[in-house]
Phi, psi and omega in degrees: 000134180283161181296140180292343181285339183240008185239012177282154177306143181294132173240129187288135177277146180271358185226048183287143176282162185301343181297336177262127187274182177279161177291137178232152179264118184253136179268138175262176182290351183248018176089359179271178180210156175222158174259127186209163177221158178289135178217019175142187181228137174222120179052047176067016174242150180279138175263121179244145178258125180276126186294327189294324181228000178079005183281144172271144173214158183258144179223127175294133181305326179297344181273353180263149182226164174054224187296329179296315177298316180296315181296315180290324177298319181296319181291326178293322176293318178299322178298316180301321178293319180294326181298322178295321179291320184290319178293328173295316182299316182284332183087002183213155175282063187283318187266146181230355183088359175258121180302151184308321191295347176231020180251133176296121182300328181304325180296317180293313179302320178295317182295328182265355180073036181266139175266152179297125179260319186205145177210114174238177175291347186254338189193172175211160176212155173228155182204151174216122166270110196278170173262177184300331185275352182284132181226139175219121185058038168089001179213168181271115172277137178282329175225133174237122181231142181233136182240142177228161179274184185294340178275358184083011177273137181299143175240317181215136170243132184231122174246124181247122184268218181305129183210161187287349180272312187266333184297122181053032179283135179249012181269165177273192179245164179060224181296344182270003186285357175274351180267148179075184181202170177281141176251013182283156172226164189299324183290315180292325178294316181299319179294316179296320178295320177297316177297316179297315180297318180294319179297312181295316179301317178297315183298311184286320180297328178295333180259325185244004178084186182294144181275168167258167180246145174201174174266142185215132178154152186268359180205170179298322184288329186255357184289133179208166180276134184224164172259144190221137171236143175244137175204120168049053176082005177242151165238131176263121186242114179257127182229136177227116183249121188304126178075007185242293185189161167243129184223151172233125176241144174244122186228163174297152181304321185294327177290321176296317179295333178274005177074021180087002179277129182254158183283154179278136173284133182299139185305311179303318179296318182293315180300317182297315181299313183296320180293320183293340181276355178280126180254133177235118183266160181294337180277000181099357175293133170232124183209166179268116183269357186230040177274123181293145180264146170225127178267110183294342176078197184276066178195166183272060181252034181296328180291300180300324179293323180289321177296321177301314180301313180295322178292318179291327174297332181266015175078024181241123179291139184206164178215130184297331179290318177294321181293325177296324178292311181290335180270004177055044177300149180275179180296121181089347178131188182099098185227138175282123179299311182301319180293314183293323179301316180294324181291327183268355182303320182296317180296318179297314178295328175297337177259015175078021180249170176221152179257155175215141175224145184226155170243132180236134178283324180226117182283121178232167180300319186292342178290336183243349184304313185296331177282312179303317181298338178268359184084015181260121176285151182250116175282136191225123178275132184204184174239123183278078187269159186300315183297317178297309184297322181299314178292319178301313182292313184292315181292323178299319181289318180295324187297341180292342185236016182284134175247332182247095187285335175297312178295323179300320179298319178292317181298313182288338174294317176297316177302317181295315179305321180292319178296321187291346177278350181262162185281140174261102187280160182265077186208171176056046185296134192210161169226139181217193180236137168270123189236005180188177181201165169216109181296321182298316185266350182064047181241156175238144176262129185238140181234124178257151178276057183236017178107176190304321185293345179251021182298324182203112174243143179254131177226146173300144183302323177295328177290318175299321179293324176301327181260000188284145172257356171092000185257132178238132182226134180224149170250115186259144180285000000 
């Protein structure tokens, strides 16, 4: 299934930049004609948009004649000149003249220095938590993320500048994000946000002129006022939310014209996809092999990052920074699972999905098995304690070379018994996902929003229960 961001019917923008030409009537070799317009260049061929269905197609310049050739040649030259201005504005060779919907995302990721964050059969993403010297559109973004559809074509680029999660954060990443704290305060964040917004606004306005204003967002909770510029099949969306973040997104025109609202994935298609994503190994492992990864970075955003992953797995577009805003995360992180869950219910329902939450006194394989078998990941509240992580890391590594699974079951039972004799302290509160199980060995597969190396770790169910806070949350098809 293609990404919903690039397959919506084309809606014409009312504020197109000059790089997109007027509709022209083109003759074909058999006496027929179509109405099309110039929208870019790909591999030295002109990209034209067909008015009848909004589809892009390629034409070799030599196939055009007369006024059509003259018109498109002029637009191609104008595009080349604009590209130089835009790359200078961005500070990177970001633009190519090819709209996102048909441009390979790897090219953009390479130009921006982004590392692969996630790759499934349905989507891909890249991300970079930048350093002080990194600049994009005149200011330093703390996070730059790029998303792509199943064909590898870019769908959304998101740059988040000063924000309450990353700004002056003193915490680490991964298991270390419980150490340290944010030193930001509301006043210093407000000043940084104001400076970033002015810098980005000045850079883009200098190249593309004054923006228009509109409302943008996929739900009541995330809808906000933004500034918008259109250029060559792209819309640049600048958003500044008081006390929260400054962000710039580059999206396809049709998404901007739809106000940021994406289409619903059909129920039957989603259920089929989720079932197909269930992997069953000969050793009894059952796990979800296509859950997108989101790296929360050096801040306490485990709740919004985990919710983003679960929502994307359910065919719902999401962003952890927006979720942190609606979930009222504190400075540097810290989000109430229950509050965020209540806030996103409306968005989930609008896409034909439903949420479910349970409390369990003792976490067992059978509590999650029925969901995993349907392809549904289980969000789980727990405490990321040292003893738990030590076993999770060691066992996951050892599992790669196991030949005798009966002995393995016996070994981890002894290991578990030793841990259960130690105190389970009430600290390092965390949420992650349970994405698999093995009934024979009594293990659970757990996934943390800390990057690729935490995509799937295996822990004995009693060890998970030792660290459990008892909350289970699901988004059901």
